[in-house]
C-alpha positions in Angstrom: 12.6 -3.5 -10.2 13.0 -0.5 -7.9 10.6 1.6 -6.0 11.5 5.3 -5.4 10.0 7.6 -2.8 7.9 10.4 -4.1 6.4 13.4 -2.3 2.7 13.8 -2.1 0.6 16.3 -0.1 -1.0 14.4 2.8 -4.2 16.5 2.9 -4.7 16.2 -0.9 -4.1 12.4 -0.7 -6.5 11.9 2.2 -9.2 14.0 0.5 -8.9 12.2 -2.8 -8.7 8.8 -1.1 -11.9 9.4 0.8 -13.7 10.8 -2.2 -12.6 7.9 -4.4 -13.6 5.3 -1.8 -17.0 6.9 -1.4 -17.5 7.1 -5.2 -16.6 3.5 -5.7 -18.8 2.3 -2.9 -21.7 4.4 -4.3 -21.1 3.1 -7.8 -21.0 -0.5 -6.5 -24.3 0.0 -4.6 -26.1 1.6 -7.6 -24.7 -0.8 -10.2 -25.5 -3.8 -8.0 -29.0 -2.7 -7.4 -29.5 -1.8 -11.0 -28.2 -5.1 -12.4 -30.2 -7.0 -9.8 -33.4 -5.3 -10.6 -32.9 -5.8 -14.4 -32.1 -9.5 -13.9 -35.1 -10.0 -11.6 -37.4 -8.2 -14.1 -36.1 -10.4 -16.9 -35.7 -13.8 -15.2 -37.8 -13.6 -12.0 -36.6 -13.3 -8.5 -34.2 -15.6 -6.7 -31.2 -15.3 -4.4 -28.9 -16.4 -7.2 -30.2 -13.8 -9.6 -29.7 -11.1 -7.0 -26.2 -12.4 -6.3 -25.4 -12.3 -10.1 -26.6 -8.7 -10.2 -24.3 -7.7 -7.4 -21.4 -9.6 -9.1 -22.1 -7.7 -12.3 -22.2 -4.5 -10.4 -18.8 -5.4 -8.9 -17.4 -6.1 -12.3 -18.7 -2.8 -13.7 -17.2 -0.9 -10.8 -13.9 -2.7 -11.2 -13.8 -1.9 -14.9 -14.5 1.8 -14.3 -11.8 1.9 -11.5 -9.3 0.1 -13.8 -9.8 2.9 -16.4 -9.7 5.7 -13.9 -6.6 4.6 -12.0 -4.4 5.6 -14.8 -5.5 9.2 -14.7 -3.0 11.8 -13.5 -5.1 12.9 -10.5 -4.9 9.3 -9.2 -1.1 9.4 -8.9 -1.1 9.8 -5.1 -3.4 6.8 -4.6 -1.4 4.7 -7.0 1.8 5.6 -5.2 0.3 4.7 -1.8 -0.9 1.3 -3.1 2.6 0.6 -4.5 4.2 1.7 -1.2 1.8 -0.5 0.8 2.6 -3.4 -1.5 6.3 -3.0 -1.0 6.1 -2.5 2.7 4.0 -5.7 3.0 6.5 -7.6 0.9 9.4 -6.3 3.1 7.5 -7.2 6.3 7.6 -10.8 5.3 11.4 -10.6 5.4 11.7 -8.7 8.7 13.1 -11.5 10.9 15.8 -12.3 8.3 16.6 -8.6 7.8 17.0 -8.1 11.5 19.4 -11.0 11.7 21.2 -9.6 8.7 21.5 -6.2 10.3 23.0 -7.9 13.4 25.5 -9.6 11.1 26.4 -6.2 9.5 24.8 -6.8 6.1 24.5 -3.4 4.3 21.7 -4.8 2.1 19.7 -5.5 5.3 20.3 -2.0 6.5 19.2 -0.5 3.2 15.9 -2.5 3.2 15.2 -1.8 6.8 15.9 1.9 6.2 13.4 1.8 3.4 10.9 0.0 5.6 11.1 2.6 8.3 11.0 5.5 6.0 8.1 4.0 4.1 6.1 3.4 7.3 6.8 7.0 8.4 5.7 8.3 5.1 2.6 6.1 5.0 1.6 7.3 8.5 2.1 10.9 7.4 0.0 10.5 4.3 -2.8 8.7 6.1 -2.8 11.1 9.1 -1.7 8.6 11.7 1.2 8.8 14.2 4.0 6.3 14.8 4.2 7.2 18.5 2.2 4.1 19.5 4.8 1.6 18.4 7.8 2.0 20.7 9.5 -1.1 19.2 9.3 0.3 15.7 10.7 3.6 16.7 13.5 2.0 18.7 14.4 -0.2 15.7 14.3 2.8 13.4 16.9 4.6 15.6 19.1 1.4 15.7 19.0 1.3 11.9 19.9 5.0 11.6 22.8 4.6 14.1 24.1 1.5 12.3 24.0 3.3 8.9 25.7 6.3 10.3 28.5 4.1 11.8 29.1 2.6 8.4 29.3 6.0 6.7 26.0 5.4 4.9 23.4 8.1 4.6 20.6 7.8 7.1 17.9 8.0 4.5 17.5 5.9 1.3 15.9 6.9 -2.0 13.8 3.8 -2.3 13.9 0.0 -2.5 15.8 -2.2 -4.8 14.2 -5.6 -4.8 17.5 -7.2 -5.5 18.5 -6.4 -2.0 15.8 -8.8 -0.7 17.1 -11.7 -2.9 19.8 -12.6 -0.3 17.3 -13.1 2.5 14.6 -15.7 3.2 11.1 -15.0 4.3 10.2 -15.5 7.9 
């Protein structure tokens, strides 16, 4: 399985992400209260009945979100979720990847290049800066320099999960 970088407008992503988050939180509150009130009216009040109402509200919100996430206007949010998932997966391998880079493994350089490009893109999409993490910026420059020395392009198109298979977590 491979993951490819895509271009998404940061302002549009942030606006849609905030709107979606607020809508889902609002729906959870309304559905939780509605189900709780209906259950209390039908079966009498107790903590467990109220908790069941909130749980049913969560289930209804999850169901609506599962249906809506396949809509074309959710493409940016889906992409960022997948990017975050792959970055988290790669971060579990960082110590082994760094050792592999020191040993000259091109697969490690490819995955580390993906990691740094992905972190930069995620920061851009979410409106953050990477200036706070000097170690991350220094490592990104080391990876760029090592790829350049080996005649590899500085940037990669995405992540091939097969490249991780040769490394161990931690």
